[in-house]
VOPAGU-2260 file (C-alpha; in pm, 1 decimal, decimal comma):
REM VOPAGU-2260
SITE   aa  ch    i         X         Y         Z
SITE  MET   A    0   -2328,2    2214,0   -2169,3
SITE  SER   A    1   -2073,7    2374,5   -2398,5
SITE  THR   A    2   -1898,6    2182,7   -2674,7
SITE  ILE   A    3   -1542,6    2191,0   -2798,1
SITE  LEU   A    4   -1662,1    2346,1   -3125,2
SITE  GLU   A    5   -1821,9    2634,8   -2934,3
SITE  VAL   A    6   -1493,2    2692,4   -2750,7
SITE  ALA   A    7   -1305,7    2691,2   -3082,7
SITE  THR   A    8   -1550,3    2940,2   -3235,5
SITE  ARG   A    9   -1534,5    3170,7   -2931,0
SITE  ALA   A   10   -1152,5    3165,5   -2933,4
SITE  GLY   A   11   -1128,6    3195,5   -3312,5
SITE  VAL   A   12    -916,7    2881,3   -3344,0
SITE  SER   A   13    -955,6    2529,6   -3480,7
SITE  HIS   A   14   -1098,4    2225,8   -3303,3
SITE  ALA   A   15    -746,0    2076,0   -3304,5
SITE  THR   A   16    -604,7    2382,2   -3128,4
SITE  VAL   A   17    -851,9    2345,9   -2840,6
SITE  THR   A   18    -761,8    1977,0   -2813,6
SITE  ARG   A   19    -394,5    2075,0   -2804,7
SITE  TYR   A   20    -471,0    2323,8   -2524,4
SITE  PHE   A   21    -574,5    2034,0   -2300,3
SITE  ARG   A   22    -325,7    1773,1   -2418,9
SITE  LYS   A   23      -9,3    1965,5   -2512,9
SITE  PRO   A   24     -49,1    2329,3   -2401,3
SITE  ASP   A   25     325,0    2394,2   -2425,7
SITE  LEU   A   26     296,8    2370,7   -2806,6
SITE  LEU   A   27      63,6    2671,0   -2825,0
SITE  ALA   A   28     181,0    3027,5   -2870,7
SITE  PRO   A   29     119,2    3230,4   -2551,8
SITE  ILE   A   30    -142,5    3452,5   -2717,9
SITE  THR   A   31    -329,2    3149,8   -2857,4
SITE  TYR   A   32    -314,1    2972,7   -2521,3
SITE  GLN   A   33    -465,4    3279,2   -2351,0
SITE  ARG   A   34    -749,5    3308,2   -2603,9
SITE  VAL   A   35    -845,4    2942,5   -2560,7
SITE  LYS   A   36    -815,2    2970,1   -2182,8
SITE  GLU   A   37   -1053,3    3267,6   -2175,1
SITE  ALA   A   38   -1304,0    3087,4   -2400,2
SITE  VAL   A   39   -1294,0    2773,5   -2180,5
SITE  GLU   A   40   -1356,7    2980,4   -1869,3
SITE  GLU   A   41   -1632,5    3191,9   -2023,8
SITE  LEU   A   42   -1821,7    2885,7   -2148,8
SITE  ASN   A   43   -1744,5    2671,8   -1839,9
SITE  TYR   A   44   -1628,3    2400,4   -2076,9
SITE  VAL   A   45   -1525,8    2059,4   -1937,5
SITE  PRO   A   46   -1368,2    1810,0   -2181,2
SITE  ASN   A   47   -1568,9    1495,1   -2253,8
SITE  ALA   A   48   -1350,8    1225,6   -2100,7
SITE  THR   A   49   -1524,3     941,2   -2281,6
SITE  ALA   A   50   -1485,5    1101,9   -2621,5
SITE  ARG   A   51   -1124,3    1190,0   -2553,5
SITE  ALA   A   52   -1054,2     834,0   -2439,3
SITE  LEU   A   53   -1192,4     698,5   -2766,1
SITE  PHE   A   54    -972,6     943,8   -2955,4
SITE  THR   A   55    -649,0     903,5   -2759,1
SITE  GLY   A   56    -685,6     551,1   -2616,3
SITE  GLN   A   57    -623,0     687,2   -2266,4
SITE  THR   A   58    -850,2     791,9   -1980,9
SITE  ASP   A   59    -590,1     946,3   -1746,7
SITE  ILE   A   60    -746,5     732,2   -1472,2
SITE  VAL   A   61    -541,9     487,8   -1266,0
SITE  SER   A   62    -652,2     269,0    -978,4
SITE  LEU   A   63    -517,7     144,0    -646,8
SITE  ILE   A   64    -657,1    -193,6    -534,2
SITE  VAL   A   65    -563,4    -306,1    -182,0
SITE  PRO   A   66    -702,1    -552,6      74,8
SITE  ALA   A   67    -813,9    -280,9     318,9
SITE  ILE   A   68    -772,0      84,8     404,6
SITE  THR   A   69    -793,7      37,0     781,2
SITE  SER   A   70    -420,4      20,0     849,4
SITE  SER   A   71    -192,3     320,6     861,5
SITE  PHE   A   72      31,0     155,2     600,7
SITE  TYR   A   73    -233,9     146,7     328,4
SITE  ILE   A   74    -366,6     491,4     421,1
SITE  GLU   A   75     -23,2     651,2     386,7
SITE  MET   A   76      59,9     449,7      75,6
SITE  ALA   A   77    -262,3     568,5     -88,1
SITE  ASP   A   78    -166,8     925,0       7,2
SITE  GLY   A   79     168,1     893,3    -167,7
SITE  ALA   A   80      13,8     735,1    -476,6
SITE  GLU   A   81    -255,5    1005,2    -495,3
SITE  ASP   A   82      -5,0    1289,7    -468,2
SITE  LYS   A   83     214,4    1144,3    -741,6
SITE  ALA   A   84     -86,5    1070,3    -963,7
SITE  HIS   A   85    -204,7    1429,7    -930,8
SITE  GLU   A   86     143,7    1557,4   -1010,6
SITE  LYS   A   87     151,0    1347,7   -1327,9
SITE  GLY   A   88    -199,3    1446,2   -1440,3
SITE  TYR   A   89    -387,5    1130,2   -1346,2
SITE  THR   A   90    -700,3    1071,9   -1139,6
SITE  LEU   A   91    -664,9     789,9    -885,3
SITE  THR   A   92    -953,6     562,1    -787,0
SITE  LEU   A   93    -944,2     328,3    -486,8
SITE  GLY   A   94   -1089,4     -16,1    -427,8
SITE  THR   A   95   -1062,7    -252,0    -129,1
SITE  THR   A   96   -1111,0    -627,7    -156,0
SITE  ASP   A   97   -1084,4    -765,5     199,7
SITE  LYS   A   98    -891,6   -1044,7      22,2
SITE  ASP   A   99   -1218,5   -1172,5    -127,0
SITE  MET   A  100   -1104,8   -1312,9    -461,9
SITE  GLU   A  101   -1445,2   -1279,2    -630,5
SITE  ARG   A  102   -1462,9    -916,9    -521,4
SITE  GLU   A  103   -1106,2    -863,2    -639,5
SITE  ARG   A  104   -1184,2   -1005,2    -984,0
SITE  SER   A  105   -1501,5    -795,7   -1004,3
SITE  TYR   A  106   -1299,3    -479,8    -936,3
SITE  LEU   A  107   -1039,4    -566,2   -1197,3
SITE  GLU   A  108   -1298,6    -652,9   -1463,0
SITE  ALA   A  109   -1470,7    -317,9   -1396,8
SITE  LEU   A  110   -1139,3    -134,9   -1434,9
SITE  ILE   A  111   -1072,9    -314,9   -1762,5
SITE  SER   A  112   -1419,6    -228,1   -1895,1
SITE  HIS   A  113   -1368,1     137,3   -1800,6
SITE  ARG   A  114   -1032,9     139,3   -1980,9
SITE  VAL   A  115    -821,5     260,0   -1687,8
SITE  ASP   A  116    -466,0     339,7   -1789,0
SITE  GLY   A  117    -301,2     131,9   -1513,5
SITE  VAL   A  118    -337,2     -41,1   -1177,4
SITE  ILE   A  119    -135,8     -50,3    -853,9
SITE  PHE   A  120    -231,7    -374,9    -691,4
SITE  THR   A  121    -190,0    -572,3    -368,7
SITE  PRO   A  122    -324,1    -919,9    -453,1
SITE  GLY   A  123    -533,0   -1102,3    -194,4
SITE  ASN   A  124    -344,3   -1428,1    -244,2
SITE  ASP   A  125     -42,6   -1570,0    -425,5
SITE  SER   A  126    -231,5   -1668,2    -741,7
SITE  ILE   A  127    -107,2   -1517,9   -1064,8
SITE  GLU   A  128    -454,7   -1541,8   -1223,1
SITE  HIS   A  129    -565,3   -1182,0   -1172,6
SITE  ILE   A  130    -227,0   -1046,5   -1272,1
SITE  GLU   A  131    -253,6   -1238,6   -1597,8
SITE  LEU   A  132    -606,8   -1101,2   -1645,1
SITE  LEU   A  133    -475,2    -745,3   -1646,7
SITE  LYS   A  134    -182,3    -837,5   -1870,5
SITE  ARG   A  135    -413,6   -1002,3   -2126,2
SITE  HIS   A  136    -593,5    -670,6   -2158,2
SITE  ASN   A  137    -265,3    -476,1   -2178,8
SITE  ILE   A  138    -330,2    -290,1   -1854,7
SITE  PRO   A  139       4,1    -181,2   -1700,2
SITE  LEU   A  140      33,7    -278,9   -1334,4
SITE  VAL   A  141     266,1    -252,0   -1038,0
SITE  LEU   A  142     248,7    -478,3    -733,4
SITE  VAL   A  143     289,4    -335,9    -382,9
SITE  ASP   A  144     338,8    -505,6     -46,2
SITE  ARG   A  145     280,5    -857,4    -180,8
SITE  GLN   A  146     526,8    -995,1    -428,7
SITE  ILE   A  147     404,1   -1291,1    -634,4
SITE  LYS   A  148     633,1   -1565,6    -758,0
SITE  ASN   A  149     660,9   -1580,1   -1138,7
SITE  ALA   A  150     479,1   -1247,2   -1178,4
SITE  THR   A  151     694,3   -1058,9   -1426,6
SITE  VAL   A  152     581,8    -710,8   -1321,5
SITE  ASP   A  153     727,8    -422,5   -1122,9
SITE  TYR   A  154     712,4    -451,2    -743,3
SITE  VAL   A  155     753,9    -188,4    -470,3
SITE  GLY   A  156     759,4    -263,8     -97,9
SITE  GLY   A  157     933,2    -217,7     234,4
SITE  ASP   A  158    1213,5    -442,4     357,0
SITE  SER   A  159    1001,5    -685,7     558,4
SITE  PHE   A  160    1295,0    -920,6     620,4
SITE  ASP   A  161    1492,4    -640,5     781,6
SITE  ALA   A  162    1182,7    -539,2     979,4
SITE  GLY   A  163    1174,9    -882,3    1141,7
SITE  ILE   A  164    1545,6    -862,9    1216,8
SITE  LYS   A  165    1535,6    -510,9    1361,5
SITE  LEU   A  166    1249,7    -578,7    1603,9
SITE  THR   A  167    1387,6    -913,0    1719,4
SITE  GLN   A  168    1737,2    -773,6    1770,3
SITE  HIS   A  169    1595,1    -483,3    1968,3
SITE  LEU   A  170    1403,4    -715,1    2202,7
SITE  ILE   A  171    1710,2    -933,6    2251,9
SITE  ARG   A  172    1921,7    -628,3    2332,9
SITE  GLN   A  173    1665,7    -541,2    2598,9
SITE  GLY   A  174    1736,5    -876,8    2761,9
SITE  PHE   A  175    1428,8   -1071,3    2645,2
SITE  LYS   A  176    1478,1   -1433,2    2547,7
SITE  ASP   A  177    1124,6   -1569,2    2527,2
SITE  ILE   A  178    1001,7   -1378,4    2221,9
SITE  ALA   A  179     693,2   -1483,5    2025,5
SITE  PHE   A  180     596,2   -1390,7    1671,4
SITE  VAL   A  181     218,8   -1336,6    1653,5
SITE  GLY   A  182     -20,4   -1295,7    1361,9
SITE  GLY   A  183       7,9   -1261,0     988,3
SITE  GLU   A  184    -133,7   -1457,8     700,1
SITE  PRO   A  185      65,1   -1774,2     614,3
SITE  GLY   A  186     195,4   -1758,8     259,9
SITE  ALA   A  187     171,6   -1381,1     226,5
SITE  TRP   A  188     497,5   -1234,5      97,3
SITE  SER   A  189     522,8    -969,3     368,4
SITE  LEU   A  190     450,6   -1221,1     645,0
SITE  GLU   A  191     700,1   -1476,6     520,5
SITE  GLU   A  192     972,1   -1211,1     496,2
SITE  ARG   A  193     904,5   -1071,0     845,5
SITE  LEU   A  194     892,2   -1420,8     988,3
SITE  ALA   A  195    1217,3   -1513,4     812,0
SITE  GLY   A  196    1388,5   -1210,5     969,2
SITE  TYR   A  197    1260,5   -1310,2    1314,0
SITE  ARG   A  198    1365,5   -1674,0    1271,9
SITE  HIS   A  199    1708,6   -1580,6    1137,5
SITE  THR   A  200    1778,3   -1359,3    1438,0
SITE  MET   A  201    1646,5   -1608,8    1694,6
SITE  LYS   A  202    1852,3   -1886,7    1540,0
SITE  THR   A  203    2176,1   -1690,4    1520,6
SITE  THR   A  204    2145,2   -1594,9    1888,6
SITE  GLY   A  205    2057,9   -1948,9    1998,2
SITE  LEU   A  206    1703,9   -1870,2    2111,2
SITE  LYS   A  207    1396,6   -2087,9    2065,7
SITE  GLU   A  208    1132,4   -1948,4    1833,6
SITE  SER   A  209     759,9   -1937,1    1911,4
SITE  VAL   A  210     536,9   -1866,8    1613,1
SITE  TYR   A  211     159,0   -1822,9    1611,7
SITE  LEU   A  212      11,5   -1731,1    1273,7
SITE  GLY   A  213    -340,0   -1656,6    1156,9
SITE  SER   A  214    -424,6   -1333,6     976,1
SITE  TYR   A  215    -351,7    -960,7     976,3
SITE  LYS   A  216    -680,0    -879,0    1152,2
SITE  PRO   A  217    -714,4    -757,2    1515,2
SITE  GLU   A  218    -923,7   -1064,9    1596,0
SITE  CYS   A  219    -621,7   -1282,3    1524,6
SITE  GLY   A  220    -403,2   -1098,4    1777,8
SITE  GLU   A  221    -678,0   -1110,5    2039,8
SITE  LYS   A  222    -751,6   -1481,1    1990,5
SITE  ILE   A  223    -386,8   -1592,6    1999,5
SITE  THR   A  224    -300,3   -1378,5    2301,3
SITE  THR   A  225    -607,2   -1496,7    2494,2
SITE  LYS   A  226    -509,6   -1857,2    2423,2
SITE  LEU   A  227    -151,8   -1798,7    2541,2
SITE  ILE   A  228    -277,4   -1637,4    2863,2
SITE  ASN   A  229    -526,2   -1914,7    2933,5
SITE  GLU   A  230    -264,3   -2183,8    2875,4
SITE  ASN   A  231      -3,6   -1998,5    3083,9
SITE  LEU   A  232     222,9   -1966,9    2780,4
SITE  LEU   A  233     245,1   -1589,0    2757,9
SITE  PRO   A  234     602,7   -1498,2    2651,2
SITE  GLU   A  235     822,0   -1217,0    2780,9
SITE  ALA   A  236     782,2   -1024,4    2456,8
SITE  ILE   A  237     573,2   -1028,9    2140,0
SITE  LEU   A  238     659,9    -922,8    1787,9
SITE  ALA   A  239     325,4    -858,0    1617,5
SITE  ALA   A  240     312,0    -906,7    1242,2
SITE  SER   A  241     124,6    -580,2    1184,7
SITE  SER   A  242     -32,5    -278,4    1351,6
SITE  ARG   A  243    -380,1    -429,6    1316,8
SITE  VAL   A  244    -273,0    -750,3    1491,4
SITE  VAL   A  245    -125,0    -550,3    1778,2
SITE  LEU   A  246    -459,6    -382,0    1847,3
SITE  GLY   A  247    -612,7    -722,5    1917,5
SITE  ILE   A  248    -319,5    -813,6    2140,2
SITE  PHE   A  249    -372,6    -497,2    2342,2
SITE  LYS   A  250    -740,5    -580,9    2384,1
SITE  ALA   A  251    -666,8    -929,8    2515,1
SITE  LEU   A  252    -400,4    -804,8    2755,6
SITE  ARG   A  253    -627,0    -537,5    2897,5
SITE  THR   A  254    -914,6    -783,0    2933,3
SITE  HIS   A  255    -686,3    -990,9    3156,7
SITE  GLN   A  256    -555,0    -680,7    3335,4
SITE  LEU   A  257    -201,2    -722,8    3203,4
SITE  THR   A  258       4,8    -414,6    3128,5
SITE  VAL   A  259     271,9    -323,8    2875,1
SITE  PRO   A  260     566,5    -325,6    2930,6
SITE  ASP   A  261     540,7    -429,5    3299,0
SITE  ASP   A  262     388,9    -771,5    3226,2
SITE  ILE   A  263     496,1    -814,5    2866,5
SITE  ALA   A  264     693,4    -619,4    2604,7
SITE  LEU   A  265     519,2    -545,6    2276,5
SITE  THR   A  266     639,4    -444,0    1929,1
SITE  CYS   A  267     494,5    -453,0    1579,7
SITE  VAL   A  268     558,9    -388,2    1212,0
SITE  ASP   A  269     398,8     -61,0    1091,7
SITE  ASP   A  270     291,6     218,4    1319,2
SITE  VAL   A  271     -59,1     253,3    1459,2
SITE  ALA   A  272    -236,1     564,6    1331,4
SITE  SER   A  273    -347,7     643,6    1686,9
SITE  ALA   A  274     -12,1     555,1    1844,6
SITE  SER   A  275      -3,6     884,8    2027,9
SITE  MET   A  276    -326,5     781,9    2203,4
SITE  ILE   A  277    -185,9     453,9    2333,3
SITE  ASP   A  278       0,0     434,8    2663,4
SITE  PRO   A  279     268,5     314,9    2652,7
SITE  PHE   A  280     376,8     415,6    2307,0
SITE  LEU   A  281     452,1     126,6    2077,9
SITE  THR   A  282     795,3      30,7    1953,7
SITE  VAL   A  283     757,5     -27,5    1581,3
SITE  VAL   A  284     941,3     -77,8    1258,6
SITE  GLU   A  285     794,6     178,5    1023,7
SITE  GLN   A  286     778,7     121,0     650,7
SITE  PRO   A  287     809,2     425,5     423,6
SITE  ALA   A  288     446,6     381,4     313,6
SITE  TYR   A  289     411,7     725,3     153,7
SITE  ASP   A  290     732,7     675,3     -44,7
SITE  ILE   A  291     617,6     327,7    -150,8
SITE  GLY   A  292     298,1     481,1    -289,2
SITE  GLN   A  293     492,3     752,4    -470,1
SITE  MET   A  294     742,6     511,9    -622,4
SITE  ALA   A  295     471,8     264,0    -725,7
SITE  MET   A  296     282,7     539,8    -904,5
SITE  GLN   A  297     597,9     663,4   -1078,1
SITE  CYS   A  298     671,8     307,5   -1195,6
SITE  LEU   A  299     314,3     278,4   -1322,4
SITE  VAL   A  300     332,2     608,5   -1510,9
SITE  ASN   A  301     656,6     495,1   -1672,6
SITE  ARG   A  302     483,7     178,4   -1794,8
SITE  ILE   A  303     178,5     370,3   -1918,1
SITE  LYS   A  304     407,9     595,4   -2119,3
SITE  GLY   A  305     566,3     295,0   -2287,1
SITE  SER   A  306     871,6     195,9   -2083,1
SITE  THR   A  307    1007,2    -138,6   -2202,6
SITE  GLU   A  308    1265,4    -180,3   -1926,8
SITE  PRO   A  309    1264,2    -527,1   -1763,4
SITE  PRO   A  310    1035,2    -549,0   -1456,7
SITE  ASP   A  311    1215,1    -427,5   -1144,7
SITE  THR   A  312    1186,2    -492,6    -771,2
SITE  HIS   A  313    1219,5    -189,8    -543,0
SITE  ILE   A  314    1277,1    -268,5    -174,3
SITE  LEU   A  315    1274,4      42,6      44,3
SITE  PRO   A  316    1451,3      58,5     384,1
SITE  VAL   A  317    1253,8      46,7     709,4
SITE  GLU   A  318    1315,1     231,5    1036,1
SITE  LEU   A  319    1312,4     106,2    1396,2
SITE  ILE   A  320    1132,6     349,4    1627,4
SITE  VAL   A  321    1189,0     261,3    1993,5
SITE  ARG   A  322     922,0     361,9    2243,8
SITE  ARG   A  323     824,5     251,5    2592,7
SITE  SER   A  324     631,8     -65,6    2503,6
SITE  SER   A  325     950,2    -269,2    2462,4
SITE  LEU   A  326    1173,4    -122,9    2730,9
SITE  LYS   A  327    1251,9    -309,0    3052,5
SITE  SER   A  328    1183,9    -106,2    3365,0
């Protein structure tokens, strides 16, 4: 393996000039840049990241830690974060916690020990403990999708309150009155905001709310829907808390040979990655997941580079996409 000194000797420049080629190439004269470039290519030289990190205090590695990567929201958000990280010269690593707090802490401690430059983070619960862990080690962080009370850090997310309003208003405009809210983890920021939007709209239109919470997993949607069917309490329409919950609802309905929208109207927050495979197509409120990932990464880069602006909250608008699952025949 070639060394930086060999590259310097081959190019006829100093060790510092080769370092500058990788860190601040715009400061080199064009002819010097070309000589170093040719030497790097001839010797197949790759900079020693560990040594450079000790010298500069930075690794150019950032991490995204989320509960899961099984929903379209987190997949697209990771895409946006990765693209922005690449644009800014950072390598992005990914970890999933399944909301296991021991696993979450293990990930964060590993990131601290490897001296990552920053973390984009969706906490598994509302505790501030792991946020404070990163702050104690001076690791810049940005929260996404789950805002934590008293956490003085940047936050980026979709407008979950408006998502609840948009879906509920749409169902009411279709003529549905018996509308249930199904799924979602009690206490989670996104759930509480979506639920608040639903409740606000039901209350202002004089309709009775029906709320059945649990988790964001498909099993939750299946269990609740099966219970409602068995107890003859199935509503006219369901607003599912997430795209994963709605998959479980579909399974329960099909098990009992009920169809959408003939027997029940169905909507959810976040699109299903395989929506084009589902008949009928789902009516959803789509969050700008890719843009959330991009903005979160930009906020993180700003912090890494020393921004001292007060922590900010960025709420991005959501979009109602009407499809056949919620339309009366």
